GUVEX-71155 format. One record per residue (C-alpha): residue in one letter; x, y, z. Coordinates in steps of 0.1 Angstrom, whole numbers, padded with zeros to 4 digits, always signed. Layout:
AXYZ ...
This chain:
M-0281+0617-0547 A-0299+0632-0515 T-0327+0608-0519 E-0302+0577-0519 T-0284+0590-0490 L-0322+0594-0476 S-0328+0558-0482 V-0298+0545-0471 D-0301+0559-0436 F-0335+0548-0435 Y-0330+0514-0442 R-0304+0514-0411 L-0330+0529-0393 I-0353+0499-0399 L-0322+0476-0394 F-0311+0492-0362 I-0351+0489-0348 L-0349+0453-0359 I-0321+0445-0337 K-0326+0463-0309 S-0361+0449-0308 N-0341+0415-0310 L-0324+0419-0287 L-0349+0434-0260 Y-0369+0399-0267 S-0336+0375-0263 Q-0319+0384-0230 Q-0315+0347-0217 F-0295+0322-0233 E-0289+0283-0222 I-0267+0257-0230 S-0266+0219-0221 F-0242+0210-0193 Q-0212+0183-0204 G-0181+0177-0191 P-0148+0151-0204 S-0167+0121-0188 D-0198+0128-0210 C-0177+0122-0240 G-0179+0091-0260 T-0145+0074-0273 E-0145+0092-0308 Q-0155+0124-0290 Y-0130+0148-0274 F-0142+0177-0249 D-0137+0214-0265 I-0129+0236-0236 S-0140+0263-0259 S-0172+0255-0266 L-0176+0235-0235 S-0195+0204-0252 C-0183+0169-0269 L-0167+0173-0305 K-0163+0140-0327 C-0129+0134-0339 G-0115+0131-0376 S-0113+0100-0392 S-0086+0070-0380 Q-0086+0091-0345 K-0098+0086-0308 K-0103+0107-0277 S-0066+0114-0261 A-0062+0101-0222 D-0073+0135-0205 G-0101+0135-0229 L-0094+0171-0243 S-0080+0161-0276 C-0077+0134-0302 Q-0049+0113-0311 C-0041+0089-0342 Q-0058+0053-0335 T-0031+0025-0329 G-0014+0017-0363 F-0021+0050-0377 R+0011+0080-0377 I+0003+0118-0376 L+0003+0130-0413 S+0001+0165-0405 T-0012+0191-0379 N-0020+0227-0378 G-0023+0228-0338 A-0059+0227-0333 S-0064+0194-0351 I-0045+0162-0366 T-0047+0142-0401 C-0038+0104-0396 Q-0023+0078-0419 Q-0023+0046-0413 C+0012+0027-0413 P+0024+0003-0441 P+0025-0035-0434 D+0063-0037-0436 R+0063-0011-0412 P+0036-0016-0387 A+0050+0002-0354 V+0044+0041-0345 T+0074+0058-0332 E+0072+0075-0299 D+0067+0107-0310 R+0043+0094-0333 Y+0051+0109-0365 G+0070+0081-0383 C+0064+0042-0390 I+0091+0019-0379 Q+0096-0022-0381 C+0106-0034-0348 P+0129-0062-0339 G+0103-0079-0315 R+0070-0074-0300 L+0051-0041-0302 T+0030-0028-0273 E-0003-0022-0269 T-0006+0011-0283 G+0015-0001-0315 M+0049+0012-0304 C+0078-0011-0303 Q+0089-0031-0266 C+0127-0041-0257 P+0137-0065-0232 S+0145-0057-0198 G+0180-0040-0193 T+0181-0023-0230 I+0169+0009-0247 L+0151+0016-0276 V+0170+0036-0307 E+0148+0047-0334 R+0169+0075-0349 D+0203+0081-0355 V+0227+0109-0343 Q+0211+0132-0369 G+0175+0124-0362 N+0169+0104-0391 L+0144+0077-0387 L+0160+0042-0389 E+0145+0014-0411 E+0141-0014-0379 A+0144+0002-0345 V+0175-0012-0322 C+0174-0025-0288 E+0206-0013-0275 V+0219-0030-0243 C+0235-0010-0216 S+0267-0016-0199 G+0255-0027-0164 V+0293-0033-0154 A+0326-0011-0145 P+0333+0013-0154 T+0303+0026-0170 F+0276+0011-0146 S+0248+0025-0169 A+0210+0011-0168 P+0179+0020-0190 D+0165+0052-0175 H+0130+0053-0163 R+0115+0061-0199 G+0137+0031-0216 N+0152+0056-0241 R+0184+0064-0232 C+0212+0046-0207 E+0224+0065-0174 R+0246+0056-0145 C+0228+0037-0121 Q+0222+0042-0086 A+0251+0045-0062 T+0231+0016-0040 F+0239-0012-0065 I+0272-0004-0074 N+0281+0001-0036 T+0262-0034-0032 T+0272-0058-0059 S+0294-0038-0084 S+0265-0039-0109 C+0237-0027-0118 T+0213-0052-0108 C+0205-0065-0073 G+0201-0099-0077 S+0194-0125-0047 P+0201-0127-0015 N+0202-0089-0017 I+0173-0067-0009 L+0154-0043-0035 A+0137-0020-0017 G+0120+0012-0026 G+0145+0017-0058 L+0178+0008-0036 C+0195-0021-0032 F+0206-0036+0000 P+0228-0063+0013 A+0210-0094+0025 A+0217-0090+0060 P+0198-0059+0074 P+0222-0028+0079 N+0236-0023+0115 N+0213-0019+0141 L+0179-0022+0116 P+0153-0048+0125 A+0145-0075+0094 T+0110-0061+0097 V+0093-0027+0103 N+0057-0016+0109 T+0044+0002+0080 H+0010+0010+0096 V+0001+0048+0106 N-0018+0048+0137 F-0048+0077+0137 A-0051+0078+0174 Q-0084+0098+0175 L-0100+0071+0151 A-0085+0043+0170 L-0077+0031+0136 P-0045+0021+0124 V-0037+0020+0083 Q-0017+0000+0063 S+0001+0026+0044 A+0011+0021+0008 W+0037+0052+0012 F+0052+0036+0041 S+0051+0001+0028 K+0072+0015-0004 H+0097+0036+0015 L+0098+0033+0051 Y+0124+0006+0051 S+0146+0018+0020 S+0147+0056+0037 A+0160+0042+0069 A+0185+0018+0056 A+0196+0044+0030 C+0200+0072+0054 L+0219+0050+0077 V+0239+0025+0053 F+0247+0055+0031 S+0238+0084+0048 N+0217+0097+0021 R+0207+0133+0032 T+0175+0130+0010 A+0167+0097+0025 C+0170+0109+0059 Q+0152+0140+0051 A+0121+0112+0039 L+0127+0091+0070 G+0120+0120+0095 N+0088+0134+0073 M+0072+0098+0076 C+0079+0103+0118 V+0066+0135+0114 M+0033+0119+0097 N+0031+0094+0123 M+0027+0127+0148 H+0066+0121+0164 S+0048+0092+0183 F+0068+0060+0190 S+0067+0029+0208 S+0091+0004+0227 A+0072-0027+0215 S+0071-0019+0176 M+0097-0006+0152 D+0076+0020+0137 A+0087+0053+0117 C+0101+0075+0149 G+0113+0041+0160 L+0135+0036+0127 F+0146+0073+0132 N+0155+0072+0170 T+0173+0042+0159 V+0193+0058+0131 F+0199+0086+0154 R+0216+0069+0183 S+0236+0051+0154 T+0252+0080+0138 A+0263+0097+0170 A+0299+0093+0156 L+0285+0115+0126 G+0286+0146+0155 S+0263+0173+0152 T+0247+0201+0131 Q+0255+0240+0138 D+0265+0231+0171 I+0229+0217+0185 S+0232+0188+0203 Y+0196+0177+0189 W+0207+0180+0153 R+0223+0151+0144 A+0247+0153+0108 N+0229+0143+0080 L+0190+0140+0097 P+0165+0166+0103 W+0163+0180+0135 L+0128+0161+0152 Y+0130+0161+0191 Y+0149+0183+0214 G+0154+0157+0237 D+0136+0134+0261 Q+0151+0151+0297 P+0131+0159+0323 G+0118+0198+0326 L+0137+0204+0290 A+0105+0221+0277 N+0103+0245+0306 R+0143+0253+0301 V+0138+0259+0262 L+0105+0280+0268 Q+0113+0301+0297 T+0151+0305+0303 D+0167+0329+0273 P+0150+0355+0258 L+0152+0364+0221 P+0179+0386+0216 T+0159+0413+0202 G+0131+0437+0219 F+0096+0447+0206 S+0087+0485+0208 F+0055+0502+0195 K+0068+0536+0193 G+0103+0556+0186 N+0132+0552+0163 N+0133+0517+0177 R+0098+0505+0168 N+0099+0471+0159 T+0062+0450+0157 D+0072+0426+0129 I+0074+0390+0142 K+0099+0375+0113 L+0095+0337+0106 L+0114+0316+0082 A+0104+0282+0067 A+0127+0252+0055 V+0099+0240+0031 Y+0101+0200+0019 N+0080+0176+0002 A+0072+0140+0009 R+0103+0128-0009 G+0128+0143+0013 D+0135+0172-0012 F+0144+0208+0001 L+0118+0231-0018 S+0128+0266-0009 W+0129+0287+0022 E+0096+0306+0024 Q+0091+0337+0048 V+0058+0330+0072 G+0031+0354+0069 G+0007+0345+0039 A-0010+0308+0035 N+0021+0286+0039 L+0009+0281+0079 Q-0029+0295+0077 L-0053+0271+0060 C-0085+0296+0060 P-0085+0317+0028 D-0083+0353+0034 S-0071+0385+0021 A-0035+0389+0025 S-0038+0422+0047 I-0057+0398+0074 Q-0033+0370+0072 R-0001+0393+0075 A-0020+0412+0104 A-0012+0376+0126 Y+0020+0386+0129 T+0025+0421+0143 F+0032+0422+0178 G+0006+0427+0202 T-0022+0418+0181 A-0042+0389+0192 F-0052+0372+0161 Q-0075+0344+0157 E-0090+0327+0125 T-0115+0302+0121 C-0129+0286+0092 V-0146+0254+0076 L-0133+0239+0047 P-0142+0213+0027 V-0127+0177+0027 A-0131+0176-0013 E-0109+0208-0017 L-0084+0197+0008 L-0077+0164-0010 R-0076+0187-0045 V-0051+0214-0031 Y-0029+0190-0013 P-0023+0160-0031 E+0010+0153-0011 P+0020+0169+0023 V+0043+0198+0024 F+0066+0200+0061 Y+0081+0234+0077 D+0112+0235+0097 V+0101+0268+0111 F+0126+0298+0128 V+0129+0328+0141 D+0145+0357+0126 V+0164+0379+0152 S+0188+0398+0122 N+0196+0430+0133 G+0211+0451+0102 G+0242+0421+0104 S+0240+0389+0092 Q+0211+0372+0092 R+0207+0349+0121 L+0177+0323+0130 I+0164+0305+0159 P+0144+0274+0160 L+0111+0276+0169 P+0103+0246+0191 T+0067+0229+0183 R+0041+0213+0209 N+0022+0185+0187 L-0005+0177+0208 N-0011+0143+0194 Q+0023+0130+0202 Q+0018+0096+0221 F+0045+0073+0239 N+0035+0040+0240 G+0003+0049+0237 L-0003+0080+0260 F-0004+0116+0248 T+0027+0135+0263 N+0019+0167+0255 Q-0015+0175+0268 G-0002+0177+0308 N+0022+0197+0326 M+0050+0214+0306 N+0075+0195+0326 D+0063+0162+0308 W+0061+0178+0273 Y+0083+0166+0244 L+0090+0194+0224 S+0096+0186+0184 R+0105+0204+0152 R+0090+0198+0120 L+0052+0205+0114 L+0030+0198+0084 L-0006+0207+0077 V-0026+0180+0059 D-0016+0148+0050 T-0033+0129+0022 L-0008+0107+0014 S+0001+0084+0046 G-0037+0072+0049 R-0035+0056+0014 E-0041+0019+0021 N-0043+0002-0015 S-0020+0023-0036 L-0006+0057-0043 S-0029+0065-0069 S-0060+0052-0045 L-0077+0079-0024 P-0068+0081+0010 K-0088+0059+0040 V-0081+0088+0065 L-0071+0122+0061 R-0049+0142+0086 I-0050+0178+0089 A-0038+0204+0114 S-0073+0217+0128 S-0057+0240+0151 I-0023+0260+0148 N-0012+0284+0180 I+0018+0308+0185 K+0024+0319+0217 F+0046+0346+0228 Q+0056+0353+0265 L+0068+0384+0280 V+0096+0385+0296 P+0089+0392+0338 E+0097+0426+0349 T+0116+0433+0313 Q+0119+0471+0303 R+0132+0463+0268 G+0099+0444+0253 Q+0119+0414+0253 V+0101+0378+0252 Y+0109+0344+0254 L+0110+0321+0227 P+0078+0317+0213 L+0063+0283+0210 L+0039+0269+0183 S+0016+0243+0190 V-0003+0222+0167 A-0034+0196+0171 Y-0046+0176+0145 S-0077+0161+0133 D-0081+0128+0118 I-0109+0127+0095 L-0122+0094+0077 I-0132+0094+0041 T-0165+0087+0037 D-0180+0111+0011 S-0153+0137+0002 N-0179+0160-0013 T-0201+0164+0017 Q-0173+0161+0045 T-0163+0192+0064 V-0133+0201+0088 S-0130+0232+0108 V-0095+0243+0112 S-0081+0276+0132 F-0047+0298+0132 A-0039+0319+0165 V-0014+0341+0178 N-0015+0350+0215 Y+0008+0367+0238 E+0012+0364+0277 M+0027+0375+0306 D+0031+0364+0340 Q+0002+0370+0361 N+0007+0355+0394 E+0025+0392+0409 A-0012+0407+0391 R-0028+0377+0409 I-0014+0382+0444 K-0019+0418+0445 T-0059+0416+0437 D-0062+0389+0463 V-0043+0410+0488 A-0067+0440+0480 L-0097+0421+0482 G-0085+0407+0517 V-0080+0439+0530 L-0109+0457+0514 G-0128+0424+0527 G-0123+0431+0560 V-0129+0466+0557 A-0160+0460+0543 V-0170+0437+0575 L-0160+0462+0600 Y-0182+0485+0579 S-0210+0465+0579 L-0208+0452+0615 L-0208+0492+0619 K-0241+0497+0601 T-0257+0467+0620 A-0246+0482+0654 S-0266+0510+0643 W-0294+0494+0630 K-0296+0476+0667 R-0291+0508+0681 R-0319+0525+0666 M-0344+0493+0670 A-0333+0497+0709 S-0326+0457+0708 P-0296+0443+0724 L-0300+0406+0714 I-0285+0392+0686 D-0309+0370+0669 M-0315+0357+0633 E-0332+0390+0621 T-0295+0407+0635 V-0275+0381+0615 M-0297+0385+0581 K-0293+0421+0584 F-0254+0419+0587 L-0254+0397+0556 L-0278+0419+0539 F-0253+0452+0548 Y-0224+0428+0537 A-0237+0418+0502 G-0238+0456+0493 D-0205+0463+0508 L-0186+0435+0496 A-0199+0439+0461 N-0186+0476+0463 V-0150+0461+0468 F-0154+0436+0442 F-0169+0465+0419 V-0136+0487+0430 I-0108+0459+0424 T-0126+0447+0392 W-0130+0483+0379 G-0096+0491+0389 T-0080+0462+0373 G-0098+0470+0341 L-0089+0506+0339 Y-0054+0496+0347 W-0050+0476+0316 L-0071+0500+0297 I-0045+0529+0307 F-0015+0505+0304 Y-0017+0485+0277 K-0037+0510+0250 V-0017+0537+0262 S+0013+0514+0258 T+0022+0531+0226 A+0037+0558+0246 Q+0065+0536+0259 Q+0091+0531+0242 F+0093+0495+0247 V+0067+0463+0254 S+0063+0461+0295 V+0027+0450+0298 L+0009+0426+0279 L-0029+0415+0282 P-0043+0385+0303 L-0054+0356+0277 P-0090+0345+0282 A-0082+0314+0300 Q-0063+0344+0325 E-0096+0360+0332 E-0116+0335+0343 R-0112+0346+0380 F-0118+0383+0365 V-0152+0372+0353 T-0160+0352+0386 Y-0148+0388+0404 I-0176+0408+0380 G-0200+0377+0386 C-0198+0382+0420 A-0200+0418+0426 F-0231+0417+0404 A-0247+0392+0425 L-0242+0408+0457 K-0252+0443+0443 T-0287+0427+0433 V-0292+0414+0468 Q-0281+0450+0482 F-0305+0464+0457 L-0333+0443+0464 H-0330+0448+0498 K-0329+0489+0494 L-0361+0482+0470 V-0380+0463+0496 L-0374+0487+0523 Q-0383+0515+0501 L-0416+0497+0492 S-0426+0488+0530 V-0415+0521+0548 D-0437+0538+0570 V-0451+0569+0554 F-0473+0590+0580 L-0479+0626+0566 I-0487+0653+0597 D-0517+0677+0592 W-0512+0696+0620 E-0531+0728+0613 R-0557+0737+0633 P-0597+0746+0628 R-0599+0781+0621 G-0640+0788+0622 K-0673+0772+0632 A-0698+0756+0612 N-0735+0752+0619 R-0747+0716+0619 T-0779+0701+0634 V-0781+0675+0657 Q-0810+0647+0655 G-0831+0655+0683 C-0823+0692+0686 A-0841+0715+0668 E-0818+0743+0672 G-0784+0742+0653 K-0751+0733+0669 R-0719+0751+0661 E-0687+0728+0661 P-0652+0735+0647 S-0651+0733+0608 P-0628+0699+0599 V-0595+0707+0578 S-0595+0701+0545 I-0578+0667+0532 W-0571+0678+0501 R-0539+0695+0513 T-0528+0659+0525 Y-0537+0643+0490 F-0517+0672+0473 V-0486+0663+0493 A-0491+0627+0494 N-0489+0631+0449 E-0460+0652+0451 W-0441+0627+0475 N-0454+0600+0453 E-0437+0618+0421 I-0403+0621+0435 Q-0403+0585+0446 T-0384+0573+0414 I-0368+0607+0407 R-0328+0602+0399 K-0299+0624+0400 I-0292+0613+0365 N-0315+0608+0333 P-0314+0570+0327 T-0324+0571+0294 F-0296+0596+0283 Q-0270+0577+0300 I-0276+0545+0278 M-0279+0564+0245 A-0248+0584+0253 V-0227+0553+0262 L-0237+0537+0232 F-0233+0566+0210 L-0196+0570+0225 L-0189+0525+0221 E-0208+0523+0186 V-0209+0554+0169 V-0177+0574+0178 G-0157+0539+0181 F-0147+0536+0214 S-0156+0497+0214 S-0123+0494+0193 L-0103+0503+0223 S-0113+0469+0236 L-0099+0449+0209 R-0068+0431+0220 E-0039+0449+0200 P-0019+0477+0215 W-0033+0504+0191 A-0058+0532+0206 V-0074+0534+0170 L-0110+0545+0167 E-0116+0541+0132 R-0105+0514+0111 P-0109+0502+0072 P-0137+0477+0068 Q-0111+0452+0049 A-0089+0457+0079 F-0083+0423+0103 S-0103+0431+0136 P-0089+0409+0162 P-0110+0397+0193 S-0121+0417+0224 S-0104+0413+0253 L-0129+0409+0284 T-0109+0431+0311 L-0105+0459+0283 R-0143+0456+0275 Y-0152+0453+0310 G-0126+0484+0321 L-0142+0507+0289 A-0178+0499+0293 A-0175+0505+0331 S-0154+0538+0330 L-0179+0554+0303 W-0207+0545+0322 L-0193+0556+0355 C-0178+0589+0341 L-0211+0599+0322 G-0230+0591+0354 L-0210+0612+0375 L-0210+0641+0352 Q-0246+0641+0349 M-0247+0639+0388 V-0223+0670+0388 F-0246+0689+0363 F-0280+0678+0378 T-0263+0690+0413 V-0246+0720+0404 F-0270+0737+0377 H-0301+0719+0370 E-0314+0720+0408 R-0298+0755+0414 F-0312+0771+0382 V-0336+0751+0372 E-0359+0729+0394 D-0348+0708+0425 K-0378+0686+0438 I-0366+0678+0468 R-0364+0709+0484 Q-0392+0714+0469 F-0413+0690+0484 V-0400+0705+0521 D-0410+0737+0506 L-0443+0726+0501 C-0449+0707+0532 S-0436+0742+0552 I-0462+0763+0530 S-0490+0740+0536 N-0495+0749+0573 E-0509+0784+0555 A-0483+0802+0570 L-0492+0800+0609 C-0454+0801+0619 G-0431+0827+0610 Q-0404+0808+0608 R-0401+0772+0591 G-0377+0756+0616 L-0390+0740+0648 L-0370+0764+0673 P-0371+0802+0672 N-0347+0820+0644 T-0344+0790+0630 D-0353+0776+0595 T-0347+0736+0594 Q-0373+0719+0584 T-0362+0681+0583 F-0348+0661+0609 Q-0335+0626+0621 I-0352+0615+0647 S-0344+0594+0676 I-0371+0585+0698 T-0377+0572+0731 N-0392+0538+0740 R-0421+0556+0755 L-0426+0572+0724 R-0424+0541+0705 Q-0447+0522+0720 Q-0476+0548+0719 Y-0468+0548+0686 D-0470+0512+0679 R-0500+0514+0701 I-0517+0540+0680 R-0504+0522+0646 E-0521+0489+0651 P-0552+0491+0636 L-0536+0502+0605 S-0511+0473+0606 R-0545+0449+0612 R-0557+0464+0580 N-0529+0460+0559 G-0519+0426+0571 P-0538+0391+0565 S-0575+0392+0565 R-0573+0365+0595 L-0557+0389+0616 V-0591+0414+0612 D-0608+0414+0644 A-0646+0400+0629 S-0663+0418+0658 L-0656+0448+0647 N-0686+0463+0623 N-0663+0483+0601 P-0624+0480+0602 F-0624+0507+0579 D-0640+0534+0605 Q-0613+0518+0632 S-0583+0526+0606 T-0598+0561+0602 K-0599+0566+0639 A-0565+0554+0646 Y-0552+0578+0617 H-0567+0608+0635 T-0555+0598+0668 M-0518+0594+0649 N-0519+0627+0637 R-0534+0647+0669 F-0509+0622+0686 L-0480+0635+0666 G-0490+0671+0662 S-0494+0671+0702 I-0455+0658+0703 I-0442+0685+0678 D-0465+0710+0700 H-0446+0698+0731 A-0480+0686+0744 H-0466+0660+0764 R-0438+0660+0788 D-0428+0624+0796 M-0426+0628+0756 D-0407+0655+0750 Y-0379+0660+0727 I-0349+0682+0721 V-0338+0698+0689 K-0300+0695+0686 D-0268+0690+0657 K-0249+0656+0648 L-0216+0653+0658 L-0193+0654+0629 L-0180+0617+0640 E-0216+0608+0642 K-0221+0620+0607 V-0191+0603+0593 V-0201+0567+0607 G-0237+0572+0605 M-0246+0560+0642 E-0261+0580+0670 F-0235+0581+0703 M-0265+0595+0725 E-0294+0574+0735 P-0330+0590+0741 I-0338+0580+0774 D-0360+0606+0790 K-0367+0630+0759 S-0365+0620+0720 I-0338+0638+0698 F-0344+0657+0670 Y-0313+0661+0645 N-0312+0688+0624 D-0310+0670+0588 E-0301+0701+0565 S-0290+0669+0539 H-0330+0660+0535 S-0319+0623+0544 F-0353+0613+0541 S-0342+0610+0506 D-0327+0578+0516 V-0361+0559+0511 L-0363+0572+0477 F-0343+0566+0444 Y-0328+0599+0446 G-0312+0591+0479 N-0293+0556+0464 E-0278+0566+0433 A-0248+0555+0440 T-0262+0520+0446 L-0283+0525+0410 L-0254+0535+0397 I-0233+0508+0398 F-0260+0483+0398 D-0270+0497+0363 T-0233+0498+0352 L-0226+0459+0365 F-0262+0451+0347 F-0245+0465+0311 C-0212+0448+0314 V-0225+0415+0324 V-0248+0415+0295 D-0223+0426+0274 L-0198+0401+0290 G-0222+0375+0282 A-0235+0385+0248 Q-0204+0401+0235 S-0226+0432+0223 F-0227+0468+0235 T-0263+0473+0218 L-0279+0445+0232 A-0268+0452+0264 A-0281+0490+0259 V-0313+0473+0251 L-0316+0449+0283 T-0305+0480+0305 Y-0333+0500+0294 L-0356+0475+0299 Q-0344+0463+0333 Q-0346+0503+0344 M-0382+0508+0329 I-0391+0474+0347 I-0376+0484+0379 R-0391+0516+0377 L-0423+0503+0371 I-0424+0482+0398 R-0411+0507+0422 N-0440+0531+0412 A-0467+0508+0412 F-0460+0492+0452 G-0447+0526+0461 R-0480+0541+0454 R-0499+0512+0470 N-0474+0515+0498 L-0484+0552+0502 A-0520+0546+0502 N-0517+0519+0527 K-0499+0538+0551 T-0516+0574+0546 L-0553+0560+0542 V-0548+0582+0505 D-0576+0565+0481 Q-0549+0555+0451 R-0577+0567+0430 F-0563+0603+0440 L-0525+0594+0435 I-0517+0606+0405 
């Protein structure tokens, strides 16, 4: 037994190995592609094997190609549900019954399918009341006279009461001459009251300038209008209204089209009164128009608010937009009430959660997609029509308010009525999404020549001004249609969009902004004039020339840039606080500006950036051309032997002062040219970290919720430019100010202060020849602002002239000079001795005094005392010489970087790209400032660039 068991296990192992080995080498399978159209007349398409299989004996392919049926003259003998067996009928009973299970003798002719055929007005009877098969079929005549009024049904196998229009018109079930048979209805020979004898059955596709003779309109337009007017047939009235909607609510006084017929019926049925106490809603008719009174749209949309208010928080929280739609088919049948919130108004396929987000109040919803035309033709064989209402139920009975519709394709006498001023609009009610029916030209079974689709649907809510209860006016549904000429449905596509927007009146905010801009702009003019006057006073030039005007414009550009920046940043911060933090309010009181309303705001940002760029470049040019002179007023302290040519003995002369001190000071000045009060790289990384990693960028979305994290599958609304700018600018400024505070309070006090270190370096470079650092006894003030006399300035310019010629164009250099560099060196030493002697009070006619600035002088930035006889050295403990460095212009640099970052982000909608480009901009500017600043320092101080590290 053990041996047998071992042998069985061994064979099982071998079999498993073989199967496993076979699996390892057979992992790819393939089949031949076949479809129903590939099968022959005696084959059917098997949906299980996805292939064509042969039908049995005496069988052929069914109409749909998915099964087999008996050939003509053969009945079904047996079936098991999957297959059938056929048997030929005997000669005395050659016809097959309608259920195909019996053979019968016919009283007349046979059809092409081998079944009995009865004359018109009769029905075919094949079995008795117990279901027994008759020997011979019977053609029974329906009684078409009173009181029965019966006629064969559409299948021809039973008698039913004929249509009411036949009875009312002819008192029978026939519509003989001269009566008119149209759309399955019978009308008197004379046209109904107010209806023309002929109607326009064309559908005008205005975008293509193509009228199409619609098969649907040709069959149903006149009959629907007549049945609605003469017999008050509600379904016919709905069908007539639907054809007007398919014609874009457009009508013309020159022809009687679908909407013209609807308006004729509307006027002719005035005696019937209105429905639901709404004068525009005629009894038995659909409500299509609000009326044609001038300014009616304005009164409908901006007079009475909705009775319910919206709130973001509290017990009365209400953020749900409840819309209901009454749905009809093209024939005028009422289908159902539908809750709007899924795919009924949204053509773009998406998840249910994202589609529901469109109906959360305050969330700006925007959805766009591209749909294939072939898919639209398959999914929408006929249009569906919607009458949309706002559900304003509040605990009691359900109450609905009709939602007005603005059809942008609507025309009157060939002119678009809803694309201009609101007072000229013609509001309507009913809408459709996809129309594949009216564009069918030859027959209703053919493909449409033109497809019409709602390519843009927009629902807009407008907040009631100064509301404290979260009230909005009646929302407006705007729809625009696109006409697609069908050429190749398999390759054609169409773009569609769906949006929900929220708006409030921005006129008051715009007025306040303009007032602030005017007032602050005027202050900027005065401040710029003051700076220009101070500059002219320091230049000692009383004339107002072109240079003065240009200087004023440059000053004004910087000040006006600050005005624009303050206004735009304040505006963005206001909306960021009062909209994003509005969830702390019980009811909605503010809504974000729409993208179209932000154009002026974006223009102001552009102006701020352009003007700030002008100011920045102006300051950069000044820094790259500033006069820098290092005065080394140390005295030689010893004598050195030097052999003079022609003398046998040496001559003792004063040893020169070492130039290395000047080189060292120049290098220190070169190093501090681009230092700032913030770390630019840290600034960029910190801002980007807060925006993209922490999630602060979510605060810029057009929704009222201050949520930093959201699920990946959740809907993400578009960004608001106002919020985006306010957020980015606020983060940049806050981090910059925090860095400046840290740099000033901690870093400069406890780590390193390079500006004061440079001052200390200059002070100790005199080798401690002076007990105190100040110019006056018992003072330590080392930095001064100097206001010099005209005499001193003239002497300074005279000595500096060789230096200017050396740095200027070569044509200005005197060719008679053997060595211009020697002349420059001589001028430099002359300037050094001259300025040193001035500081030592060696020239009584160019002497100076030392004093403090008045408080008002410090505030306005202008000196009130003119240096007439003596120059004035103003004590400058704030080290204002840093104004010619990046260090002293941190405010300008910070605002410029802020605007640069925000402008790039607003253009690209990417904080990451804005951070990268801002970093590159800072690096390039720093390289330019270092390179040209080093060159200017070398030229002005005669320090060789090779010694500047």
